[in-house]
C-alpha positions in Angstrom: 113.3 85.5 -131.8 116.0 84.5 -129.3 114.8 82.6 -126.3 117.2 82.6 -123.4 117.2 82.3 -119.6 119.1 83.3 -116.4 118.0 80.0 -114.8 119.6 76.6 -114.8 118.3 73.9 -117.0 117.1 71.2 -116.5 117.3 71.9 -112.7 114.9 74.9 -112.7 112.8 73.8 -115.7 112.9 70.8 -118.0 110.6 71.8 -120.9 109.6 74.8 -123.0 106.2 75.5 -124.6 106.0 77.9 -127.5 102.7 79.5 -128.6 102.7 81.8 -131.7 99.5 83.3 -132.9 98.6 85.7 -135.7 95.9 88.4 -135.5 93.0 87.5 -137.8 90.9 90.5 -136.8 91.2 93.1 -134.1 91.7 91.3 -130.8 91.2 87.9 -132.4 94.2 85.5 -132.8 94.7 82.2 -134.5 97.4 79.7 -133.4 100.3 79.1 -135.8 102.6 77.2 -133.5 101.6 75.4 -130.3 104.5 73.1 -129.4 106.4 71.7 -126.4 110.1 70.8 -126.3 111.9 68.8 -123.6 115.2 70.1 -122.3 117.9 69.1 -123.1 116.6 66.2 -125.3 114.8 68.4 -127.8 116.1 71.9 -127.1 118.8 73.8 -125.4 119.0 77.5 -124.5 119.6 80.0 -126.0 117.6 79.0 -129.0 116.2 80.8 -132.0 112.8 80.8 -133.8 112.0 82.7 -137.0 108.7 84.3 -137.7 108.1 85.7 -141.2 106.2 88.9 -141.8 102.6 88.6 -142.9 101.0 90.3 -145.9 99.5 93.0 -143.8 101.7 95.6 -142.2 99.4 96.2 -139.3 98.9 92.5 -138.5 100.1 91.6 -135.0 101.8 88.4 -133.7 101.3 87.2 -130.2 104.1 85.1 -128.6 104.0 83.2 -125.3 106.9 81.2 -124.1 106.5 79.1 -120.9 109.1 77.1 -118.9 107.9 74.0 -117.1 109.3 71.8 -114.5 107.8 68.3 -114.2 104.7 69.6 -116.1 104.2 72.6 -113.9 104.6 76.1 -115.4 107.2 78.1 -113.5 107.9 81.1 -115.8 105.9 82.8 -118.5 107.0 85.4 -121.1 104.8 87.2 -123.5 105.2 89.6 -126.4 102.9 91.2 -128.9 104.3 93.0 -131.9 104.1 93.6 -135.6 106.7 91.6 -137.5 108.7 94.0 -139.7 108.6 93.5 -143.5 111.7 95.5 -144.3 114.3 93.7 -142.3 115.1 90.7 -140.1 114.7 92.1 -136.5 115.9 90.5 -133.3 113.5 89.9 -130.4 114.9 88.6 -127.2 112.6 86.7 -124.8 114.2 86.0 -121.4 112.8 83.3 -119.1 113.9 85.0 -115.9 113.9 83.9 -112.3 112.5 87.4 -111.5 109.2 86.3 -113.1 108.9 82.8 -111.6 106.2 81.6 -109.3 102.5 82.1 -108.6 102.9 85.9 -108.4 103.3 86.0 -112.1 101.9 82.7 -113.5 98.6 80.9 -112.9 96.4 78.4 -114.7 93.1 79.5 -116.3 89.8 77.5 -116.1 91.0 75.4 -119.1 94.3 74.5 -117.5 96.4 76.8 -119.7 99.1 79.0 -118.2 98.3 82.7 -118.2 99.7 85.8 -116.6 98.8 86.3 -112.9 99.4 90.1 -113.0 96.5 92.1 -111.5 95.9 93.5 -115.0 95.3 90.5 -117.3 96.7 92.6 -120.2 100.1 92.7 -118.6 102.8 90.1 -118.0 106.1 90.0 -116.0 109.0 92.1 -117.4 112.2 90.1 -116.8 114.3 93.2 -116.5 112.3 94.8 -113.6 110.4 91.8 -112.2 107.2 93.8 -112.4 104.0 93.6 -114.4 104.1 95.6 -117.7 102.5 95.6 -121.1 103.8 92.8 -123.4 103.5 95.1 -126.4 106.8 95.6 -128.2 107.6 98.5 -130.5 109.0 97.0 -133.7 111.0 100.2 -134.3 112.9 99.4 -131.0 114.2 96.1 -132.2 117.8 95.8 -133.5 118.6 94.1 -136.8 119.3 90.4 -136.3 122.9 89.3 -136.7 123.6 85.6 -137.3 125.3 84.2 -134.2 123.4 86.4 -131.8 122.4 84.4 -128.8 124.6 81.6 -130.0 121.8 80.3 -132.1 122.1 77.1 -130.2 118.7 75.5 -129.8 117.0 72.7 -131.5 113.6 74.1 -132.4 114.4 76.4 -135.2 111.1 77.1 -136.9 109.6 79.5 -139.3 106.2 80.8 -138.5 104.4 83.0 -140.8 102.0 85.6 -139.6 100.3 86.3 -142.8 96.8 85.2 -143.3 96.4 82.6 -145.8 94.2 80.1 -146.7 94.9 77.1 -145.1 96.7 74.6 -146.6 100.3 73.7 -146.4 102.9 75.5 -144.8 104.0 78.6 -146.4 107.2 80.2 -147.2 108.6 82.4 -144.7 106.3 85.2 -144.3 103.4 83.6 -145.8 100.8 83.3 -143.4 100.4 79.8 -142.3 98.3 78.8 -139.8 100.5 77.0 -137.8 103.9 76.6 -137.5 106.7 77.1 -139.6 104.5 78.6 -141.0 101.8 76.8 -140.1 104.7 75.2 -139.5 103.6 73.5 -141.9 100.7 73.9 -143.8 100.2 77.3 -144.5 97.3 79.2 -144.9 98.9 81.3 -147.3 97.1 83.7 -149.2 99.5 84.0 -151.9 102.1 82.0 -153.0 105.0 82.1 -150.8 106.0 81.0 -147.6 106.7 84.2 -146.3 103.5 85.1 -146.5 103.3 86.0 -149.9 103.9 83.9 -152.6 103.9 80.6 -153.6 102.4 78.7 -151.4 101.1 76.4 -149.2 104.2 75.4 -147.9 106.7 76.0 -145.6 106.5 73.5 -143.0 107.5 73.7 -139.6 111.1 73.4 -139.4 112.4 70.1 -138.4 113.7 69.6 -135.1 117.3 69.8 -135.8 118.9 67.7 -133.1 121.5 65.4 -134.5 121.1 61.8 -133.8 123.4 60.4 -131.2 126.2 58.3 -132.5 126.0 59.5 -136.0 129.2 60.2 -137.8 130.8 63.5 -138.3 130.4 63.7 -141.9 131.7 62.1 -145.1 135.2 63.2 -145.4 135.1 62.6 -149.1 132.7 65.4 -149.7 134.3 68.9 -149.7 132.4 71.6 -147.9 129.7 73.0 -150.2 130.4 70.7 -153.1 128.0 68.3 -154.9 129.7 65.2 -153.6 129.0 63.2 -156.8 127.6 59.7 -156.4 127.2 59.9 -152.6 125.0 62.9 -152.8 123.0 61.6 -155.7 122.4 58.4 -153.7 121.2 60.6 -150.7 118.8 62.5 -152.9 117.3 59.2 -154.2 117.1 57.9 -150.7 115.3 61.0 -149.6 112.6 60.5 -152.2 112.4 56.8 -151.4 111.9 57.3 -147.7 109.2 60.0 -148.3 107.3 57.7 -150.7 107.6 54.8 -148.3 106.0 56.9 -145.6 103.3 58.2 -147.9 102.4 54.7 -148.9 101.5 53.8 -145.3 98.7 56.3 -145.2 95.0 55.3 -145.8 94.4 56.3 -148.4 98.0 56.4 -149.6 99.3 59.7 -150.9 100.6 59.3 -154.5 104.4 58.8 -154.8 106.6 61.9 -155.3 108.8 62.2 -158.3 112.4 63.3 -157.8 112.6 66.9 -159.0 116.1 66.6 -160.4 115.8 69.9 -162.3 115.5 71.8 -159.0 118.1 70.0 -156.9 120.9 72.5 -157.6 118.6 75.3 -156.6 117.7 73.6 -153.3 121.4 73.0 -152.6 121.7 76.8 -152.9 118.8 77.3 -150.4 120.5 75.0 -147.9 123.7 77.0 -148.3 121.9 80.3 -148.0 120.2 79.1 -144.8 123.5 78.1 -143.3 125.0 81.5 -144.2 122.0 83.3 -142.6 122.1 80.8 -139.7 118.3 80.6 -140.1 116.2 77.8 -141.4 114.0 78.8 -144.4 115.7 82.1 -144.9 115.6 81.3 -148.7 112.2 79.9 -148.8 110.4 80.5 -152.1 113.6 81.0 -154.1 113.1 77.7 -155.9 109.3 78.2 -156.4 108.4 75.5 -154.0 105.1 75.2 -152.3 106.4 73.8 -149.0 109.7 73.0 -147.4 111.2 71.0 -144.5 114.7 71.4 -143.3 117.3 69.5 -141.2 119.7 72.3 -140.1 123.3 71.7 -138.9 123.2 67.9 -138.7 126.2 65.6 -138.6 126.7 63.5 -141.7 126.9 61.6 -143.8 123.8 62.7 -145.8 122.4 59.2 -145.9 122.3 59.2 -142.0 120.5 62.5 -142.0 117.8 61.2 -144.3 117.2 58.1 -142.2 117.1 60.0 -138.9 115.8 63.5 -139.6 113.0 62.4 -141.9 111.9 59.7 -139.3 111.7 62.4 -136.6 109.5 64.6 -138.8 107.2 61.8 -139.8 106.9 60.7 -136.2 105.2 64.1 -135.4 102.1 62.7 -137.0 99.0 64.7 -137.9 99.0 68.1 -136.2 95.9 69.6 -134.4 93.1 70.7 -136.6 94.0 73.9 -138.4 97.8 73.6 -137.9 100.6 72.3 -139.9 103.9 70.5 -139.2 106.6 68.6 -141.0 104.4 65.5 -141.3 101.8 67.7 -143.1 104.3 68.6 -145.8 105.5 65.0 -146.2 102.1 63.5 -146.4 100.3 66.1 -148.5 98.7 64.4 -151.4 98.7 67.7 -153.4 102.4 67.6 -153.8 103.7 65.6 -156.8 107.5 66.1 -156.6 110.3 66.8 -154.2 113.8 68.2 -154.6 116.2 67.2 -151.8 119.2 69.6 -151.4 122.3 69.5 -149.3 125.1 71.8 -148.2 128.1 70.7 -146.2 129.5 73.5 -144.0 133.2 74.2 -143.5 133.1 72.4 -140.1 131.7 69.3 -141.7 128.0 69.5 -140.6 125.2 69.5 -143.1 122.1 71.5 -143.9 119.5 69.3 -145.7 116.4 70.9 -147.3 113.4 69.2 -148.9 111.3 71.3 -151.3 107.8 70.1 -152.2 105.8 71.3 -155.2 103.1 70.3 -157.6 
């Protein structure tokens, strides 16, 4: 999904709210992602968000993106569709000036933004500026190509639309309940993030904004290489930070062991995600139960671990029934973690943390 706009930010709107729901029974939807992002501090447009297919081919996903200015909703865009299982499709959602204002957006009795179209089943179409059905024919969607829409935003997350059980975030496609697939803690029925296999994992993708003032990378590490002692130290630091955070819980979650046997595999996941230009594109390849990722961060890896992990932990417990990065980091069921890294040809880094038990 590529979210873009013809409006000026932050002048016309200074925040985004993203709602992703999965259909649990005909006409009934369960929230997977319900998150706000400040512009430009936490997101820039265009931005991308990945939603993995669920286990059921006829299961619908409902997406609502709203743009807000000083807390007031100015534009709302909706789409309802079936996520294809045979390809990575591209859905563009445009926050258009044609759809701004009270003619198309209002607040319901609970204070939530909804379509103001005369027919409540319709929403504003940004191409025509008129009310139309938000239903999208999956067959009409083109195949996604990395680089489309500039892939520029911060919130890059994986939400799974497959029904699962409720637990940690699942692999792409697995049906979490919230977020990156459950963003987070997936309710996955089977075992994977993508809705199918392995797990409970998948966590919501980290917010990938690089920390101001961090350095451009460790010049001693060649793109894509292991980096020797520096990388080994970053892996150990990753485990140490996670365990320090887990120890602050009451009751404390048991410390995670460093999954050294799986680190090379997770390095490969980080590289695959960079190549696909999509976080969690390789979820499940290392038999993990959950994953968090810091995509396209400046280095060195030690700085990424300090800053990115801190941002994820700061999310805190998600709303009931949802999952986020913190959920994966704190989950007492997980007993080990493999921290992987890949340095891109331009010097930035993709850092992935795979949790398992």
